[in-house]
DRENPA-3360 file (N, C-alpha, C; in nm, 2 decimals, always signed):
BEGIN
1 = XXXXXXXX = -0.52/+1.81/-0.21/-0.53/+1.75/-0.34/-0.43/+1.66/-0.38 ~ -0.29/+1.72/-0.33/-0.17/+1.65/-0.35/-0.17/+1.52/-0.27 ~ -0.21/+1.52/-0.14/-0.22/+1.43/-0.03/-0.31/+1.30/-0.06 ~ -0.43/+1.35/-0.13/-0.55/+1.27/-0.17/-0.50/+1.18/-0.32 ~ -0.41/+1.24/-0.41/-0.35/+1.18/-0.52/-0.25/+1.07/-0.47 ~ -0.17/+1.11/-0.38/-0.07/+1.02/-0.32/-0.11/+0.90/-0.25 ~ -0.25/+0.93/-0.17/-0.30/+0.82/-0.13/-0.36/+0.71/-0.23 ~ -0.42/+0.77/-0.34/-0.49/+0.68/-0.44/-0.37/+0.61/-0.52;
9 = XXXXXXXX = -0.27/+0.69/-0.54/-0.15/+0.61/-0.61/-0.07/+0.50/-0.53 ~ -0.08/+0.52/-0.39/-0.04/+0.41/-0.29/-0.13/+0.30/-0.31 ~ -0.24/+0.32/-0.30/-0.35/+0.20/-0.32/-0.34/+0.13/-0.43 ~ -0.34/+0.20/-0.54/-0.33/+0.13/-0.68/-0.18/+0.04/-0.67 ~ -0.07/+0.10/-0.63/+0.06/+0.01/-0.63/+0.03/-0.12/-0.53 ~ -0.02/-0.09/-0.41/-0.06/-0.21/-0.33/-0.14/-0.31/-0.40 ~ -0.23/-0.27/-0.47/-0.33/-0.37/-0.53/-0.26/-0.45/-0.64 ~ -0.18/-0.35/-0.73/-0.10/-0.42/-0.84/+0.00/-0.53/-0.78;
17 = XXXXXXXX = +0.05/-0.50/-0.67/+0.17/-0.59/-0.60/+0.07/-0.72/-0.54 ~ -0.03/-0.68/-0.49/-0.13/-0.80/-0.43/-0.16/-0.89/-0.56 ~ -0.21/-0.82/-0.63/-0.26/-0.93/-0.79/-0.14/-0.98/-0.82 ~ -0.01/-0.95/-0.86/+0.09/-1.01/-0.89/+0.12/-1.14/-0.80 ~ +0.14/-1.12/-0.68/+0.17/-1.22/-0.58/+0.06/-1.33/-0.60 ~ -0.07/-1.31/-0.61/-0.16/-1.42/-0.63/-0.15/-1.49/-0.76 ~ -0.09/-1.41/-0.87/-0.09/-1.48/-1.00/+0.04/-1.55/-1.00 ~ +0.14/-1.53/-0.91/+0.25/-1.63/-0.89/+0.20/-1.74/-0.83;
25 = XXXXXXXX = +0.13/-1.73/-0.71/+0.07/-1.84/-0.65/+0.00/-1.92/-0.73 ~ -0.08/-1.90/-0.83/-0.18/-1.97/-0.91/-0.08/-2.05/-1.00 ~ +0.05/-1.99/-1.06/+0.11/-2.04/-1.15/+0.21/-2.15/-1.08 ~ +0.25/-2.14/-0.94/+0.29/-2.23/-0.85/+0.21/-2.37/-0.84 ~ +0.09/-2.34/-0.83/-0.02/-2.44/-0.80/-0.01/-2.53/-0.94 ~ -0.03/-2.46/-1.06/-0.04/-2.52/-1.18/+0.09/-2.61/-1.22 ~ +0.20/-2.56/-1.17/+0.31/-2.62/-1.19/+0.34/-2.75/-1.11 ~ +0.29/-2.74/-0.99/+0.31/-2.82/-0.90/+0.23/-2.96/-0.93;
33 = XXXXXXXX = +0.11/-2.92/-1.00/+0.02/-3.03/-1.02/+0.05/-3.09/-1.14 ~ +0.11/-3.01/-1.25/+0.16/-3.06/-1.36/+0.27/-3.19/-1.33 ~ +0.37/-3.13/-1.22/+0.48/-3.24/-1.20/+0.45/-3.36/-1.12 ~ +0.32/-3.34/-1.05/+0.28/-3.46/-0.97/+0.23/-3.55/-1.07 ~ +0.13/-3.52/-1.16/+0.06/-3.58/-1.26/+0.15/-3.66/-1.34 ~ +0.28/-3.59/-1.39/+0.38/-3.66/-1.47/+0.46/-3.76/-1.41 ~ +0.47/-3.75/-1.26/+0.53/-3.83/-1.19/+0.45/-3.97/-1.18 ~ +0.30/-3.95/-1.16/+0.24/-4.06/-1.16/+0.24/-4.13/-1.28;
41 = XXXXXXXX = +0.24/-4.06/-1.42/+0.23/-4.14/-1.53/+0.35/-4.20/-1.56 ~ +0.48/-4.16/-1.52/+0.59/-4.23/-1.51/+0.59/-4.34/-1.45 ~ +0.53/-4.37/-1.33/+0.53/-4.48/-1.24/+0.46/-4.59/-1.31 ~ +0.35/-4.54/-1.39/+0.24/-4.65/-1.45/+0.31/-4.71/-1.55 ~ +0.41/-4.65/-1.65/+0.47/-4.69/-1.78/+0.58/-4.77/-1.77 ~ +0.56/-4.92/-1.79/+0.67/-4.99/-1.78/+0.77/-4.98/-1.92 ~ +0.75/-4.91/-2.01/+0.85/-4.89/-2.10/+0.95/-4.78/-2.05 ~ +0.96/-4.74/-1.94/+1.05/-4.66/-1.91/+1.17/-4.72/-1.83;
49 = XXXXXXXX = +1.16/-4.85/-1.82/+1.25/-4.94/-1.75/+1.39/-4.93/-1.82 ~ +1.50/-4.92/-1.76/+1.62/-4.91/-1.83/+1.65/-5.04/-1.94 ~ +1.72/-5.03/-2.06/+1.73/-5.13/-2.16/+1.83/-5.25/-2.09 ~ +1.80/-5.33/-2.16/+1.89/-5.46/-2.11/+1.85/-5.54/-2.01 ~ +1.72/-5.49/-1.94/+1.70/-5.57/-1.82/+1.57/-5.65/-1.87 ~ +1.54/-5.76/-1.80/+1.40/-5.81/-1.84/+1.33/-5.86/-1.71 ~ +1.21/-5.87/-1.70/+1.13/-5.89/-1.61/+1.17/-6.03/-1.54 ~ +1.16/-6.03/-1.40/+1.20/-6.16/-1.33/+1.11/-6.27/-1.38;
57 = XXXXXXXX = +1.17/-6.38/-1.38/+1.08/-6.50/-1.39/+1.07/-6.55/-1.55 ~ +1.13/-6.46/-1.64/+1.10/-6.48/-1.78/+1.23/-6.51/-1.84 ~ +1.35/-6.53/-1.76/+1.48/-6.56/-1.83/+1.50/-6.70/-1.81 ~ +1.56/-6.75/-1.92/+1.60/-6.90/-1.90/+1.74/-6.90/-1.89 ~ +1.81/-7.01/-1.84/+1.95/-7.02/-1.82/+2.01/-7.06/-1.97 ~ +2.12/-6.99/-1.97/+2.21/-7.01/-2.12/+2.23/-7.14/-2.14 ~ +2.22/-7.20/-2.25/+2.26/-7.34/-2.29/+2.41/-7.34/-2.32 ~ +2.44/-7.42/-2.27/+2.62/-7.45/-2.30/+2.66/-7.58/-2.36;
65 = XXXXXXXX = +2.73/-7.56/-2.48/+2.73/-7.70/-2.52/+2.83/-7.79/-2.46 ~ +2.84/-7.89/-2.45/+2.95/-7.96/-2.38/+3.07/-7.99/-2.45 ~ +3.20/-8.00/-2.40/+3.31/-7.98/-2.48/+3.34/-8.11/-2.55 ~ +3.40/-8.08/-2.69/+3.42/-8.20/-2.77/+3.54/-8.26/-2.74 ~ +3.58/-8.37/-2.72/+3.68/-8.46/-2.71/+3.67/-8.57/-2.78 ~ +3.80/-8.58/-2.83/+3.85/-8.71/-2.92/+3.86/-8.82/-2.85 ~ +3.79/-8.92/-2.88/+3.79/-9.05/-2.82/+3.93/-9.13/-2.84 ~ +3.95/-9.19/-2.74/+4.10/-9.25/-2.75/+4.09/-9.40/-2.83;
73 = XXXXXXXX = +4.20/-9.40/-2.89/+4.21/-9.50/-2.99/+4.25/-9.64/-2.93 ~ +4.17/-9.70/-2.88/+4.18/-9.84/-2.82/+4.08/-9.92/-2.86 ~ +4.10/-10.04/-2.85/+4.01/-10.15/-2.90/+3.89/-10.12/-2.80 ~ +3.79/-10.14/-2.88/+3.67/-10.13/-2.80/+3.64/-10.26/-2.71 ~ +3.63/-10.24/-2.57/+3.60/-10.37/-2.51/+3.47/-10.41/-2.51 ~ +3.47/-10.55/-2.49/+3.34/-10.63/-2.50/+3.24/-10.58/-2.38 ~ +3.14/-10.51/-2.42/+3.05/-10.45/-2.29/+2.90/-10.47/-2.33 ~ +2.85/-10.50/-2.23/+2.70/-10.53/-2.25/+2.63/-10.38/-2.31;
81 = XXXXXXXX = +2.52/-10.40/-2.38/+2.46/-10.29/-2.45/+2.43/-10.20/-2.32 ~ +2.46/-10.04/-2.36/+2.39/-9.95/-2.25/+2.24/-9.96/-2.21 ~ +2.22/-9.92/-2.09/+2.08/-9.93/-2.06/+2.02/-9.78/-2.10 ~ +1.92/-9.78/-2.15/+1.86/-9.65/-2.19/+1.84/-9.57/-2.05 ~ +1.87/-9.45/-2.09/+1.84/-9.35/-1.96/+1.71/-9.31/-1.95 ~ +1.66/-9.28/-1.82/+1.52/-9.25/-1.83/+1.50/-9.13/-1.87 ~ +1.37/-9.09/-1.93/+1.34/-8.94/-1.98/+1.37/-8.85/-1.88 ~ +1.42/-8.73/-1.92/+1.44/-8.62/-1.81/+1.29/-8.58/-1.81;
89 = XXXXXXXX = +1.30/-8.52/-1.65/+1.17/-8.49/-1.62/+1.14/-8.34/-1.66 ~ +1.04/-8.29/-1.72/+1.02/-8.15/-1.75/+0.99/-8.07/-1.63 ~ +1.03/-7.97/-1.64/+1.01/-7.88/-1.53/+0.89/-7.80/-1.52 ~ +0.82/-7.79/-1.39/+0.69/-7.74/-1.41/+0.68/-7.60/-1.45 ~ +0.60/-7.55/-1.52/+0.58/-7.43/-1.57/+0.56/-7.33/-1.47 ~ +0.63/-7.21/-1.49/+0.64/-7.11/-1.37/+0.52/-7.05/-1.35 ~ +0.50/-7.03/-1.22/+0.36/-6.97/-1.17/+0.36/-6.84/-1.19 ~ +0.24/-6.77/-1.26/+0.27/-6.62/-1.29/+0.22/-6.55/-1.15;
97 = XXXXXXXX = +0.29/-6.44/-1.14/+0.27/-6.36/-1.01/+0.16/-6.29/-1.03 ~ +0.07/-6.29/-0.94/-0.04/-6.22/-0.94/-0.03/-6.07/-0.94 ~ -0.08/-6.00/-1.01/-0.06/-5.84/-1.05/-0.13/-5.78/-0.91 ~ -0.11/-5.67/-0.86/-0.15/-5.59/-0.75/-0.22/-5.47/-0.83 ~ -0.36/-5.50/-0.83/-0.41/-5.38/-0.87/-0.45/-5.26/-0.79 ~ -0.41/-5.27/-0.66/-0.43/-5.18/-0.56/-0.34/-5.05/-0.58 ~ -0.22/-5.08/-0.63/-0.16/-4.96/-0.66/-0.20/-4.87/-0.76 ~ -0.26/-4.92/-0.87/-0.31/-4.83/-0.96/-0.43/-4.78/-0.91;
105 = XXXXXXXX = -0.52/-4.83/-0.85/-0.63/-4.75/-0.78/-0.58/-4.63/-0.69 ~ -0.49/-4.66/-0.62/-0.43/-4.56/-0.53/-0.38/-4.43/-0.62 ~ -0.31/-4.46/-0.72/-0.26/-4.37/-0.78/-0.38/-4.28/-0.85 ~ -0.46/-4.34/-0.90/-0.57/-4.28/-0.97/-0.65/-4.17/-0.87 ~ -0.67/-4.24/-0.73/-0.72/-4.16/-0.63/-0.64/-4.03/-0.59 ~ -0.51/-4.04/-0.60/-0.40/-3.94/-0.57/-0.43/-3.85/-0.68 ~ -0.43/-3.88/-0.80/-0.44/-3.77/-0.92/-0.57/-3.70/-0.92 ~ -0.68/-3.78/-0.87/-0.79/-3.71/-0.86/-0.81/-3.62/-0.75;
113 = XXXXXXXX = -0.72/-3.62/-0.63/-0.73/-3.54/-0.52/-0.64/-3.44/-0.58 ~ -0.52/-3.43/-0.63/-0.42/-3.35/-0.67/-0.52/-3.25/-0.77 ~ -0.59/-3.32/-0.86/-0.70/-3.23/-0.96/-0.78/-3.13/-0.89 ~ -0.85/-3.19/-0.79/-0.94/-3.12/-0.74/-0.88/-3.01/-0.63 ~ -0.76/-3.04/-0.57/-0.69/-2.94/-0.51/-0.65/-2.82/-0.60 ~ -0.63/-2.87/-0.73/-0.56/-2.75/-0.82/-0.69/-2.67/-0.87 ~ -0.83/-2.72/-0.88/-0.92/-2.65/-0.93/-0.97/-2.58/-0.81 ~ -0.94/-2.61/-0.69/-1.01/-2.52/-0.58/-0.93/-2.40/-0.57;
121 = XXXXXXXX = -0.78/-2.43/-0.59/-0.69/-2.33/-0.58/-0.72/-2.22/-0.69 ~ -0.74/-2.26/-0.81/-0.77/-2.18/-0.91/-0.89/-2.10/-0.91 ~ -1.01/-2.14/-0.85/-1.13/-2.08/-0.82/-1.10/-1.99/-0.69 ~ -1.02/-2.03/-0.61/-1.00/-1.92/-0.50/-0.91/-1.81/-0.53 ~ -0.83/-1.81/-0.63/-0.74/-1.72/-0.65/-0.83/-1.62/-0.75 ~ -0.90/-1.70/-0.85/-0.99/-1.61/-0.93/-1.10/-1.51/-0.84 ~ -1.16/-1.59/-0.75/-1.25/-1.50/-0.66/-1.18/-1.37/-0.60 ~ -1.03/-1.41/-0.55/-0.96/-1.32/-0.48/-0.95/-1.19/-0.58;
129 = XXXXXXXX = -0.91/-1.24/-0.69/-0.86/-1.15/-0.80/-1.01/-1.05/-0.85 ~ -1.10/-1.10/-0.85/-1.24/-1.05/-0.89/-1.26/-0.96/-0.78 ~ -1.25/-0.97/-0.64/-1.27/-0.90/-0.54/-1.19/-0.77/-0.55 ~ -1.07/-0.79/-0.58/-0.98/-0.66/-0.58/-1.02/-0.56/-0.70 ~ -1.05/-0.65/-0.83/-1.10/-0.56/-0.92/-1.23/-0.49/-0.90 ~ -1.32/-0.52/-0.80/-1.46/-0.47/-0.77/-1.43/-0.40/-0.65 ~ -1.31/-0.40/-0.59/-1.31/-0.32/-0.47/-1.33/-0.15/-0.48 ~ -1.41/-0.10/-0.40/-1.41/+0.07/-0.43/-1.31/+0.14/-0.44;
137 = XXXXXXXX = -1.28/+0.24/-0.51/-1.16/+0.32/-0.52/-1.21/+0.44/-0.45 ~ -1.14/+0.48/-0.34/-1.17/+0.59/-0.26/-1.18/+0.71/-0.34 ~ -1.29/+0.78/-0.33/-1.33/+0.88/-0.39/-1.23/+1.00/-0.36 ~ -1.20/+1.10/-0.44/-1.10/+1.20/-0.42/-1.17/+1.30/-0.35 ~ -1.11/+1.34/-0.25/-1.18/+1.46/-0.17/-1.14/+1.60/-0.21 ~ -1.24/+1.68/-0.25/-1.17/+1.82/-0.31/-1.13/+1.87/-0.19 ~ -1.00/+1.95/-0.21/-0.93/+2.03/-0.12/-1.03/+2.13/-0.09 ~ -1.02/+2.18/+0.05/-1.09/+2.32/+0.08/-1.04/+2.44/+0.01;
145 = XXXXXXXX = -1.12/+2.50/-0.03/-1.10/+2.65/-0.10/-1.02/+2.73/-0.01 ~ -0.90/+2.79/-0.03/-0.85/+2.90/+0.04/-0.94/+3.01/+0.07 ~ -0.92/+3.08/+0.19/-1.02/+3.19/+0.21/-0.99/+3.31/+0.13 ~ -1.08/+3.38/+0.09/-1.06/+3.50/+0.01/-0.98/+3.61/+0.05 ~ -0.91/+3.69/-0.02/-0.82/+3.80/+0.04/-0.91/+3.88/+0.15 ~ -1.05/+3.90/+0.13/-1.12/+3.98/+0.22/-1.13/+3.90/+0.34 ~ -1.16/+3.80/+0.35/-1.17/+3.70/+0.47/-1.04/+3.70/+0.56 ~ -0.93/+3.69/+0.47/-0.81/+3.68/+0.54/-0.79/+3.82/+0.62;
153 = XXXXXXXX = -0.81/+3.91/+0.55/-0.78/+4.06/+0.62/-0.88/+4.08/+0.74 ~ -1.01/+4.05/+0.72/-1.09/+4.05/+0.83/-1.05/+3.96/+0.94 ~ -1.00/+3.87/+0.93/-0.94/+3.76/+1.03/-0.83/+3.84/+1.12 ~ -0.74/+3.91/+1.03/-0.62/+3.97/+1.10/-0.70/+4.11/+1.18 ~ -0.79/+4.18/+1.12/-0.82/+4.30/+1.18/-0.89/+4.25/+1.32 ~ -0.96/+4.13/+1.31/-1.02/+4.08/+1.45/-0.93/+4.04/+1.55 ~ -0.80/+4.00/+1.48/-0.69/+3.97/+1.61/-0.65/+4.10/+1.65 ~ -0.63/+4.21/+1.56/-0.57/+4.31/+1.61/-0.66/+4.39/+1.73;
161 = XXXXXXXX = -0.81/+4.39/+1.69/-0.89/+4.44/+1.80/-0.90/+4.35/+1.93 ~ -0.88/+4.22/+1.92/-0.92/+4.11/+2.03/-0.81/+4.11/+2.11 ~ -0.69/+4.10/+2.04/-0.57/+4.04/+2.13/-0.44/+4.16/+2.14 ~ -0.41/+4.21/+2.00/-0.28/+4.30/+2.00/-0.30/+4.42/+2.08 ~ -0.42/+4.50/+2.06/-0.44/+4.62/+2.11/-0.45/+4.62/+2.26 ~ -0.52/+4.52/+2.30/-0.54/+4.49/+2.46/-0.38/+4.45/+2.54 ~ -0.33/+4.37/+2.46/-0.19/+4.35/+2.51/-0.10/+4.48/+2.53 ~ -0.12/+4.56/+2.43/-0.04/+4.69/+2.43/-0.07/+4.79/+2.53;
169 = XXXXXXXX = -0.19/+4.78/+2.56/-0.26/+4.87/+2.67/-0.26/+4.83/+2.80 ~ -0.25/+4.72/+2.83/-0.24/+4.64/+2.97/-0.10/+4.57/+3.00 ~ +0.00/+4.58/+2.91/+0.13/+4.53/+2.94/+0.20/+4.66/+3.01 ~ +0.34/+4.64/+3.02/+0.44/+4.73/+3.08/+0.46/+4.82/+2.98 ~ +0.48/+4.94/+3.01/+0.53/+5.03/+2.92/+0.66/+5.01/+2.82 ~ +0.74/+4.93/+2.89/+0.86/+4.88/+2.83/+0.83/+4.78/+2.71 ~ +0.75/+4.67/+2.77/+0.69/+4.59/+2.68/+0.64/+4.63/+2.58 ~ +0.54/+4.70/+2.59/+0.45/+4.78/+2.48/+0.52/+4.84/+2.39;
177 = XXXXXXXX = +0.62/+4.92/+2.43/+0.71/+5.00/+2.32/+0.80/+4.88/+2.22 ~ +0.85/+4.77/+2.29/+0.89/+4.67/+2.22/+0.82/+4.61/+2.11 ~ +0.69/+4.57/+2.19/+0.59/+4.49/+2.09/+0.56/+4.59/+1.96 ~ +0.54/+4.71/+1.99/+0.47/+4.79/+1.90/+0.56/+4.84/+1.79 ~ +0.70/+4.83/+1.83/+0.79/+4.87/+1.71/+0.79/+4.76/+1.60 ~ +0.74/+4.62/+1.65/+0.74/+4.52/+1.56/+0.60/+4.50/+1.48 ~ +0.51/+4.54/+1.55/+0.37/+4.53/+1.50/+0.31/+4.65/+1.43 ~ +0.38/+4.76/+1.45/+0.34/+4.90/+1.39/+0.33/+4.88/+1.23;
185 = XXXXXXXX = +0.41/+4.82/+1.15/+0.44/+4.80/+1.01/+0.33/+4.69/+0.97 ~ +0.29/+4.59/+1.06/+0.20/+4.52/+1.01/+0.05/+4.57/+1.03 ~ +0.04/+4.67/+1.12/-0.10/+4.73/+1.12/-0.11/+4.84/+1.02 ~ -0.01/+4.89/+0.97/-0.02/+4.99/+0.86/-0.05/+4.90/+0.75 ~ +0.01/+4.81/+0.73/-0.04/+4.69/+0.60/-0.17/+4.67/+0.58 ~ -0.22/+4.64/+0.71/-0.38/+4.60/+0.71/-0.47/+4.72/+0.68 ~ -0.44/+4.85/+0.70/-0.50/+4.98/+0.64/-0.48/+4.98/+0.50 ~ -0.36/+4.96/+0.44/-0.33/+4.96/+0.29/-0.41/+4.86/+0.23;
193 = XXXXXXXX = -0.42/+4.74/+0.27/-0.51/+4.66/+0.21/-0.65/+4.66/+0.20 ~ -0.71/+4.71/+0.32/-0.83/+4.76/+0.32/-0.87/+4.89/+0.21 ~ -0.77/+4.97/+0.20/-0.79/+5.08/+0.11/-0.78/+5.00/-0.06 ~ -0.71/+4.90/-0.07/-0.70/+4.86/-0.20/-0.81/+4.76/-0.24 ~ -0.87/+4.71/-0.15/-1.02/+4.65/-0.19/-1.13/+4.73/-0.18 ~ -1.12/+4.85/-0.11/-1.21/+4.97/-0.14/-1.19/+5.03/-0.28 ~ -1.06/+5.04/-0.33/-1.03/+5.10/-0.46/-1.08/+4.98/-0.56 ~ -1.08/+4.85/-0.54/-1.11/+4.75/-0.65/-1.26/+4.73/-0.66;
201 = XXXXXXXX = -1.34/+4.82/-0.58/-1.49/+4.79/-0.60/-1.54/+4.76/-0.48 ~ -1.46/+4.75/-0.36/-1.52/+4.72/-0.22/-1.60/+4.80/-0.16 ~ -1.63/+4.93/-0.22/-1.74/+5.02/-0.18/-1.67/+5.10/-0.04 ~ -1.79/+5.18/+0.00/-1.74/+5.28/+0.13/-1.73/+5.21/+0.23 ~ -1.77/+5.08/+0.23/-1.77/+4.99/+0.39/-1.62/+4.97/+0.39 ~ -1.55/+4.94/+0.30/-1.40/+4.91/+0.31/-1.31/+5.03/+0.33 ~ -1.38/+5.16/+0.28/-1.29/+5.28/+0.29/-1.31/+5.31/+0.43 ~ -1.45/+5.30/+0.48/-1.44/+5.33/+0.63/-1.36/+5.24/+0.72;
209 = XXXXXXXX = -1.36/+5.12/+0.67/-1.26/+5.03/+0.76/-1.12/+5.06/+0.77 ~ -1.07/+5.09/+0.65/-0.94/+5.14/+0.63/-0.90/+5.27/+0.70 ~ -0.99/+5.35/+0.71/-1.00/+5.47/+0.80/-0.98/+5.45/+0.94 ~ -1.07/+5.37/+0.99/-1.08/+5.33/+1.14/-0.94/+5.24/+1.18 ~ -0.89/+5.16/+1.09/-0.76/+5.11/+1.11/-0.64/+5.20/+1.13 ~ -0.64/+5.31/+1.05/-0.54/+5.40/+1.05/-0.54/+5.48/+1.17 ~ -0.68/+5.53/+1.21/-0.72/+5.58/+1.34/-0.66/+5.49/+1.46 ~ -0.69/+5.39/+1.48/-0.64/+5.28/+1.57/-0.48/+5.29/+1.59;
217 = XXXXXXXX = -0.42/+5.28/+1.47/-0.29/+5.27/+1.45/-0.22/+5.41/+1.53 ~ -0.28/+5.53/+1.49/-0.23/+5.63/+1.55/-0.25/+5.65/+1.71 ~ -0.37/+5.62/+1.73/-0.42/+5.63/+1.89/-0.31/+5.52/+1.94 ~ -0.28/+5.41/+1.91/-0.21/+5.32/+1.98/-0.06/+5.40/+1.98 ~ -0.02/+5.44/+1.89/+0.12/+5.51/+1.89/+0.14/+5.62/+1.99 ~ +0.05/+5.70/+1.99/+0.04/+5.83/+2.10/+0.04/+5.75/+2.23 ~ -0.06/+5.66/+2.28/-0.09/+5.61/+2.40/+0.05/+5.54/+2.45 ~ +0.12/+5.45/+2.38/+0.21/+5.40/+2.40/+0.35/+5.48/+2.43;
225 = XXXXXXXX = +0.38/+5.59/+2.35/+0.48/+5.69/+2.37/+0.44/+5.76/+2.51 ~ +0.33/+5.81/+2.53/+0.29/+5.86/+2.68/+0.31/+5.77/+2.77 ~ +0.29/+5.67/+2.78/+0.32/+5.58/+2.88/+0.47/+5.54/+2.90 ~ +0.53/+5.54/+2.79/+0.68/+5.55/+2.81/+0.75/+5.65/+2.88 ~ +0.69/+5.76/+2.86/+0.73/+5.89/+2.92/+0.71/+5.90/+3.08 ~ +0.80/+5.91/+3.16/+0.78/+5.91/+3.28/+0.72/+6.06/+3.34 ~ +0.76/+6.15/+3.27/+0.72/+6.30/+3.29/+0.59/+6.33/+3.24 ~ +0.53/+6.22/+3.16/+0.40/+6.26/+3.12/+0.29/+6.28/+3.21;
233 = XXXXXXXX = +0.19/+6.36/+3.19/+0.08/+6.38/+3.28/-0.01/+6.25/+3.28 ~ -0.05/+6.21/+3.41/-0.13/+6.07/+3.39/-0.27/+6.10/+3.34 ~ -0.31/+6.24/+3.38/-0.46/+6.25/+3.30/-0.43/+6.25/+3.14 ~ -0.34/+6.31/+3.10/-0.29/+6.28/+2.94/-0.29/+6.15/+2.89 ~ -0.23/+6.06/+2.97/-0.20/+5.92/+2.95/-0.35/+5.85/+2.94 ~ -0.41/+5.87/+3.06/-0.55/+5.81/+3.06/-0.63/+5.85/+2.94 ~ -0.64/+5.98/+2.90/-0.72/+6.01/+2.80/-0.66/+5.97/+2.67 ~ -0.54/+5.94/+2.67/-0.49/+5.86/+2.53/-0.54/+5.72/+2.53;
241 = XXXXXXXX = -0.55/+5.67/+2.65/-0.60/+5.50/+2.63/-0.75/+5.52/+2.61 ~ -0.84/+5.63/+2.66/-0.96/+5.62/+2.62/-0.98/+5.65/+2.47 ~ -0.90/+5.72/+2.40/-0.90/+5.73/+2.25/-0.88/+5.61/+2.18 ~ -0.78/+5.52/+2.24/-0.76/+5.39/+2.18/-0.88/+5.33/+2.18 ~ -0.96/+5.30/+2.29/-1.08/+5.23/+2.31/-1.19/+5.26/+2.23 ~ -1.19/+5.39/+2.19/-1.30/+5.44/+2.10/-1.26/+5.40/+1.96 ~ -1.15/+5.40/+1.93/-1.09/+5.37/+1.80/-1.10/+5.23/+1.76 ~ -1.08/+5.14/+1.88/-1.13/+4.99/+1.88/-1.26/+4.97/+1.85;
249 = XXXXXXXX = -1.36/+5.04/+1.92/-1.49/+5.04/+1.88/-1.53/+5.07/+1.75 ~ -1.48/+5.18/+1.70/-1.50/+5.19/+1.56/-1.45/+5.09/+1.47 ~ -1.34/+5.06/+1.49/-1.29/+4.94/+1.39/-1.38/+4.82/+1.39 ~ -1.42/+4.77/+1.52/-1.49/+4.66/+1.53/-1.64/+4.68/+1.46 ~ -1.69/+4.81/+1.48/-1.82/+4.82/+1.38/-1.77/+4.80/+1.24 ~ -1.65/+4.87/+1.20/-1.63/+4.85/+1.05/-1.60/+4.70/+1.00 ~ -1.53/+4.61/+1.11/-1.52/+4.48/+1.06/-1.65/+4.42/+1.06 ~ -1.76/+4.44/+1.13/-1.89/+4.38/+1.11/-1.96/+4.41/+0.98;
257 = XXXXXX = -1.94/+4.55/+0.95/-2.01/+4.61/+0.81/-1.94/+4.54/+0.69 ~ -1.81/+4.52/+0.70/-1.74/+4.46/+0.59/-1.75/+4.31/+0.58 ~ -1.78/+4.24/+0.69/-1.79/+4.09/+0.67/-1.92/+4.06/+0.63 ~ -2.05/+4.15/+0.63/-2.16/+4.14/+0.55/-2.17/+4.14/+0.43 ~ -2.07/+4.23/+0.37/-2.05/+4.26/+0.23/-1.93/+4.17/+0.15 ~ -1.86/+4.10/+0.25/-1.76/+4.01/+0.18/-1.82/+3.89/+0.12;
% end
């Protein structure tokens, strides 16, 4: 259950991080589009020209007054009347420069393309966000229930019958003695647990199983001690081993009966 919750929490964290990154990309698209549209508007507005400058072709040269000089005090000579100067030729009017309408159409086309790209980006990000929102959340898998105390005890007793008892009978006498010194207390605890289950309402089946476990433990103890004694009669040793095998069979029958009632 803890592993499943950790998996769901990690999935939610990754989904929120992905959603935040996509929202940042969306705001980046919108900000870039706004800046580009503002730049296009500034280029079309002539009012943004710096003050003090005028359009070329509209400025006239400044009029300068001729310097005033006093006439010399001399007797006017007798001269012929001055000839009238021909009238000054008027300057031809300045030709108006043709306006280039191509720049304006190109700017409008660029603005439309930018707007279409922004709309496409917004729709794409919205679809991705909607897909994350509708993504199926992995269902929480229920953790398997632990085995009951009865099942656990039956598993231990099966190991005692199938493995431990055979290893104690087939191994060397020295190895069997060392192994039995460690496992004897464990075998006795199995018999005590079977008695507790019988006292808690398990019935006669568990009481018989507890008795068979205790009988097998005693038979193993006798057989192992006889095998370790070099002066023991081989016939007695073989009889002790036969008793162990009979106790093993009785305990196996008790295990099967208890498994049916567990």
